[in-house]
N, C-alpha and C positions, 0 to 999 in steps of 0.2 A: 872420846868425845870431849872431855875437859881440855886436853891439849889442843884440839882443833879450834875450839872457841877462842882460846888464848892466841893461837897462831893467827887466826883471821883478824881478831881484834888488834893485835900489834901490827899486822899488815896494813890495816886501815889507819894506823896512827892514833887509835882511840885509847884513852885511859879507861881503867876499870869503871870509874865513876861516870864518864861520858856514855859508855855503852849501857850501863845499868839505867841511867836516866832516860836515854833514848828508848830503851826497851820496856820501860815502865817497871823496873825491878829495883830492889835496894842493892847497894854496892856490896853489903855483906852477903846477901844471897848469891849474887853473881860470882863473888869470890869463892864461895863454897862450891859452886858449879865448876868453876875453872880448876879448883883443887881436887875435884872428884869426890867431894864430901856430900854433894847433893845431886840428884839426877833430875834434870828439868822435864817437865811434862811436854807433850807435843806442842801445846799452846805457847809455852815459854820458849821452846826451841825455835818455833817459827817466828816468834817476835824477835829473838836474838838474830836469827838468820836474815830476817827482813832488814834490820839495822846494819848487818854486815854485808848485805847485798849478795847473799849466797842462797842456794837451795837448802832447806832445812835437812834434807837427807845428807848433805855434805857435812853437817854437824853430827848426825846420828851414825853415818856409816861411811864406807869407802867411796871414793869418787872417780875411779878410773873410767875412761870413755867406753861407750858401747858402739860397736860398728855394725852389729847385725840389725835385721829388720824387726826382730822381736827379742826381748830380753826375757829368758826363762830362768828362773831360780828354783833350784831343787830344795825340797824339805831338809835333806841331809846337810845342805850348806848353810841353813838358817842357824844363827847363833841361839844357844840354849837360853831358856828363860832363867832369871835369877832363882836361886833355891828358895828364898823366902817368899811365901805366898803373898804377904802383905805389901811387898815392894813393887811398885809399878815399873814396867819396862815397855819400851817402844822400839820396834825393829822395823826400819823402813823397807818397803818393797820397791824394787827398781831404783835403788839409791843412785846407781850409776847412769840413769837416763837424764840428760840435761834438758832444761826448758819444758818440763812436763806441766800439765794443768791439773792433774789429779795427784794427790799425795797419799798413797796407801801405806798403811802401817799394820803390822801385827801388834796388837796391844794386849798386855797382861795387866789389867787394871789393879790399882792398889785397893785395899779394903777399908780405907779411911772414908768416913761419911762427912768429914768436916772440911774437905778440901774446897777451894774456891770454885765458883761457877766461872767458866770462861766463854768468851765469845770472839768471833772473827768473821771476816768476810766470807762469802761463798756458802756452799752447802756442805753437809756431812752425812755420810752413810755409815751405819754400824750393822755388822753381821756377827752374831754371837756364834762362835765356832764350838766352843765347849764351856761347861760350867754355866753359872748364872751370874748375871749383872744387873745393876740398878742404874738406869739412865734417868737423869734429871734434866728436863728442859723447861725453862721458866720455873713455874712452881709445880709442874706436873712430874710425878715420880713413876717410872715405868719398870716393872720387873720383867726381865727378858731371860729366856732360856736358850739352850742350843738350837740353832735353826731360826730364831727370831731375827727380824730386821727393823731398822728404824731409819728414816730419812727426814732431815729437818734442816731449816735455815740456820746456819751456824752463827748468825748475828744474834740468835736467842741465847741467853746465858745457859750453859749446859755443863754436865759432869757425868763421868762414867765411873762406876766402882764395882768391884767384885763382891758378890754376896754368896760365894760358893763355899764358905768355910775354909778348910784346909786345902780343898781342891782348887787348883789354879784355873781361873776363867781365862779364856782366850777369845779376843774379838778381832775382826778385820774392820779397820776404820779407814775410811777414805775421805779426805777433804778436797775441796775444789779451790782452794786459795791459789790464785795466780801468782807465779813467781816472776820477778823482774830479771831481765838479763844481766849478766856481770857488767859492772861499769856504769849502769844507769841507776837512777834513784828509785826508791820504793814506788810501787804503783799506788795511785790515790785510793784504790778500793781496799788494799790490804791494811788492816788495822791490827787488833790484838788477837792473833789466831789461837787454835784449838787444843783441847784435851788437857 
């Protein structure tokens, strides 16, 4: 992921500082992301992708084209979650599908309760696959267990964290932030995206 961000940034002729400023990040944080010292959340990856004019999945995963009428991904092919339960990870679903309007991710939330609340255009859907999570939307905190779902306007400040203890929580998170096609500017609706 880090090498891809750097590759796209250099391809656009942007300095580290220019991309960081445009994405609302600090230069030092973006440098850590590019060096693989920090893993960006979905929200930050989508902000970076917006400024680089690429799909966020192109930062998180591989980007070969898909010629079939449906993209099927097997559970066996999915990357394993990081060993540390407290480390958040985000695995894009249908990363190879260009121009999509839904951005689904397998999310293994971190367990830190002091992360920032994020917001972005569109809507967000959360389905808890296993474990327990805490979803904060505005000032409301919702405890969710496996099988629970939530749907909300992603323009509301929100955060997802694991409250499963050593057990790794897994959630399916889908956002509806529209992406812009390659070569065109960012859409006016997309601002600072999710998770």
